[in-house]
PyMOL CGO cylinders between C-alpha atoms (Angstrom):
from pymol import cmd
from pymol.cgo import CYLINDER

trace = [
    CYLINDER, -2.58, 5.87, 2.99, -4.24, 7.85, 0.20, 0.3, 1, 1, 1, 1, 1, 1,
    CYLINDER, -4.24, 7.85, 0.20, -1.39, 7.67, -2.34, 0.3, 1, 1, 1, 1, 1, 1,
    CYLINDER, -1.39, 7.67, -2.34, -1.14, 3.91, -2.77, 0.3, 1, 1, 1, 1, 1, 1,
    CYLINDER, -1.14, 3.91, -2.77, -4.63, 3.22, -4.21, 0.3, 1, 1, 1, 1, 1, 1,
    CYLINDER, -4.63, 3.22, -4.21, -4.11, 6.00, -6.74, 0.3, 1, 1, 1, 1, 1, 1,
    CYLINDER, -4.11, 6.00, -6.74, -0.77, 4.51, -7.75, 0.3, 1, 1, 1, 1, 1, 1,
    CYLINDER, -0.77, 4.51, -7.75, -2.23, 1.03, -8.09, 0.3, 1, 1, 1, 1, 1, 1,
    CYLINDER, -2.23, 1.03, -8.09, -5.27, 2.19, -10.06, 0.3, 1, 1, 1, 1, 1, 1,
    CYLINDER, -5.27, 2.19, -10.06, -3.35, 4.38, -12.46, 0.3, 1, 1, 1, 1, 1, 1,
    CYLINDER, -3.35, 4.38, -12.46, -2.09, 2.76, -15.64, 0.3, 1, 1, 1, 1, 1, 1,
    CYLINDER, -2.09, 2.76, -15.64, 1.68, 2.60, -15.90, 0.3, 1, 1, 1, 1, 1, 1,
    CYLINDER, 1.68, 2.60, -15.90, 1.67, 4.28, -19.30, 0.3, 1, 1, 1, 1, 1, 1,
    CYLINDER, 1.67, 4.28, -19.30, -0.80, 7.11, -18.54, 0.3, 1, 1, 1, 1, 1, 1,
    CYLINDER, -0.80, 7.11, -18.54, 0.15, 10.33, -20.25, 0.3, 1, 1, 1, 1, 1, 1,
    CYLINDER, 0.15, 10.33, -20.25, 3.42, 9.07, -21.63, 0.3, 1, 1, 1, 1, 1, 1,
    CYLINDER, 3.42, 9.07, -21.63, 3.94, 8.69, -25.32, 0.3, 1, 1, 1, 1, 1, 1,
    CYLINDER, 3.94, 8.69, -25.32, 7.20, 6.87, -25.74, 0.3, 1, 1, 1, 1, 1, 1,
    CYLINDER, 7.20, 6.87, -25.74, 8.96, 5.00, -28.46, 0.3, 1, 1, 1, 1, 1, 1,
    CYLINDER, 8.96, 5.00, -28.46, 9.62, 1.28, -28.37, 0.3, 1, 1, 1, 1, 1, 1,
    CYLINDER, 9.62, 1.28, -28.37, 13.32, 1.83, -27.65, 0.3, 1, 1, 1, 1, 1, 1,
    CYLINDER, 13.32, 1.83, -27.65, 12.39, 4.03, -24.67, 0.3, 1, 1, 1, 1, 1, 1,
    CYLINDER, 12.39, 4.03, -24.67, 10.21, 1.23, -23.29, 0.3, 1, 1, 1, 1, 1, 1,
    CYLINDER, 10.21, 1.23, -23.29, 13.05, -1.25, -23.69, 0.3, 1, 1, 1, 1, 1, 1,
    CYLINDER, 13.05, -1.25, -23.69, 15.47, 1.18, -22.06, 0.3, 1, 1, 1, 1, 1, 1,
    CYLINDER, 15.47, 1.18, -22.06, 13.17, 1.66, -19.05, 0.3, 1, 1, 1, 1, 1, 1,
    CYLINDER, 13.17, 1.66, -19.05, 12.84, -2.10, -18.58, 0.3, 1, 1, 1, 1, 1, 1,
    CYLINDER, 12.84, -2.10, -18.58, 16.60, -2.64, -18.95, 0.3, 1, 1, 1, 1, 1, 1,
    CYLINDER, 16.60, -2.64, -18.95, 17.33, 0.01, -16.32, 0.3, 1, 1, 1, 1, 1, 1,
    CYLINDER, 17.33, 0.01, -16.32, 14.65, -1.39, -14.00, 0.3, 1, 1, 1, 1, 1, 1,
    CYLINDER, 14.65, -1.39, -14.00, 16.13, -4.88, -14.31, 0.3, 1, 1, 1, 1, 1, 1,
    CYLINDER, 16.13, -4.88, -14.31, 19.63, -3.55, -13.58, 0.3, 1, 1, 1, 1, 1, 1,
    CYLINDER, 19.63, -3.55, -13.58, 18.37, -1.74, -10.48, 0.3, 1, 1, 1, 1, 1, 1,
    CYLINDER, 18.37, -1.74, -10.48, 16.63, -4.90, -9.27, 0.3, 1, 1, 1, 1, 1, 1,
    CYLINDER, 16.63, -4.90, -9.27, 19.80, -6.93, -9.83, 0.3, 1, 1, 1, 1, 1, 1,
    CYLINDER, 19.80, -6.93, -9.83, 22.50, -4.47, -8.72, 0.3, 1, 1, 1, 1, 1, 1,
    CYLINDER, 22.50, -4.47, -8.72, 20.68, -2.30, -6.16, 0.3, 1, 1, 1, 1, 1, 1,
    CYLINDER, 20.68, -2.30, -6.16, 18.08, -4.52, -4.49, 0.3, 1, 1, 1, 1, 1, 1,
    CYLINDER, 18.08, -4.52, -4.49, 18.24, -2.37, -1.35, 0.3, 1, 1, 1, 1, 1, 1,
    CYLINDER, 18.24, -2.37, -1.35, 16.05, 0.21, -3.12, 0.3, 1, 1, 1, 1, 1, 1,
    CYLINDER, 16.05, 0.21, -3.12, 13.22, -2.29, -3.35, 0.3, 1, 1, 1, 1, 1, 1,
    CYLINDER, 13.22, -2.29, -3.35, 13.96, -3.60, 0.15, 0.3, 1, 1, 1, 1, 1, 1,
    CYLINDER, 13.96, -3.60, 0.15, 13.48, -0.09, 1.55, 0.3, 1, 1, 1, 1, 1, 1,
    CYLINDER, 13.48, -0.09, 1.55, 10.20, 0.38, -0.31, 0.3, 1, 1, 1, 1, 1, 1,
    CYLINDER, 10.20, 0.38, -0.31, 8.98, -3.01, 0.93, 0.3, 1, 1, 1, 1, 1, 1,
    CYLINDER, 8.98, -3.01, 0.93, 10.02, -2.10, 4.49, 0.3, 1, 1, 1, 1, 1, 1,
    CYLINDER, 10.02, -2.10, 4.49, 7.60, 0.83, 4.21, 0.3, 1, 1, 1, 1, 1, 1,
    CYLINDER, 7.60, 0.83, 4.21, 4.84, -1.60, 3.29, 0.3, 1, 1, 1, 1, 1, 1,
    CYLINDER, 4.84, -1.60, 3.29, 4.85, -0.98, -0.46, 0.3, 1, 1, 1, 1, 1, 1,
    CYLINDER, 4.85, -0.98, -0.46, 4.10, -4.20, -2.35, 0.3, 1, 1, 1, 1, 1, 1,
    CYLINDER, 4.10, -4.20, -2.35, 6.68, -5.27, -4.93, 0.3, 1, 1, 1, 1, 1, 1,
    CYLINDER, 6.68, -5.27, -4.93, 4.43, -4.67, -7.98, 0.3, 1, 1, 1, 1, 1, 1,
    CYLINDER, 4.43, -4.67, -7.98, 3.72, -1.13, -6.78, 0.3, 1, 1, 1, 1, 1, 1,
    CYLINDER, 3.72, -1.13, -6.78, 7.41, -0.54, -6.01, 0.3, 1, 1, 1, 1, 1, 1,
    CYLINDER, 7.41, -0.54, -6.01, 8.37, -1.68, -9.52, 0.3, 1, 1, 1, 1, 1, 1,
    CYLINDER, 8.37, -1.68, -9.52, 5.75, 0.62, -11.04, 0.3, 1, 1, 1, 1, 1, 1,
    CYLINDER, 5.75, 0.62, -11.04, 7.00, 3.56, -8.97, 0.3, 1, 1, 1, 1, 1, 1,
    CYLINDER, 7.00, 3.56, -8.97, 10.65, 2.97, -9.90, 0.3, 1, 1, 1, 1, 1, 1,
    CYLINDER, 10.65, 2.97, -9.90, 9.65, 2.50, -13.55, 0.3, 1, 1, 1, 1, 1, 1,
    CYLINDER, 9.65, 2.50, -13.55, 7.92, 5.91, -13.50, 0.3, 1, 1, 1, 1, 1, 1,
    CYLINDER, 7.92, 5.91, -13.50, 10.96, 7.55, -11.93, 0.3, 1, 1, 1, 1, 1, 1,
    CYLINDER, 10.96, 7.55, -11.93, 13.19, 6.04, -14.62, 0.3, 1, 1, 1, 1, 1, 1,
    CYLINDER, 13.19, 6.04, -14.62, 10.82, 7.17, -17.37, 0.3, 1, 1, 1, 1, 1, 1,
    CYLINDER, 10.82, 7.17, -17.37, 10.69, 10.73, -16.01, 0.3, 1, 1, 1, 1, 1, 1,
    CYLINDER, 10.69, 10.73, -16.01, 14.46, 10.85, -15.61, 0.3, 1, 1, 1, 1, 1, 1,
    CYLINDER, 14.46, 10.85, -15.61, 14.97, 9.77, -19.21, 0.3, 1, 1, 1, 1, 1, 1,
    CYLINDER, 14.97, 9.77, -19.21, 12.42, 12.30, -20.42, 0.3, 1, 1, 1, 1, 1, 1,
    CYLINDER, 12.42, 12.30, -20.42, 13.95, 15.20, -18.47, 0.3, 1, 1, 1, 1, 1, 1,
    CYLINDER, 13.95, 15.20, -18.47, 17.50, 14.30, -19.45, 0.3, 1, 1, 1, 1, 1, 1,
    CYLINDER, 17.50, 14.30, -19.45, 16.78, 15.04, -23.10, 0.3, 1, 1, 1, 1, 1, 1,
]
cmd.load_cgo(trace, "trace")
């Protein structure tokens, strides 16, 4: 799978200039998803995506959602 190595190699913060409160917000949301909606990570793991990569992917989606919602 071509996409996974690129996702692993790419830094989590590439191209994103955020404020400290945005970083905290992303982590808070990620933690809530892990706690309240673990099925999201279970699905990603069922597709063979390792947990660290799944967390990075969900973190990016959260960050983009927050950016686009402004």
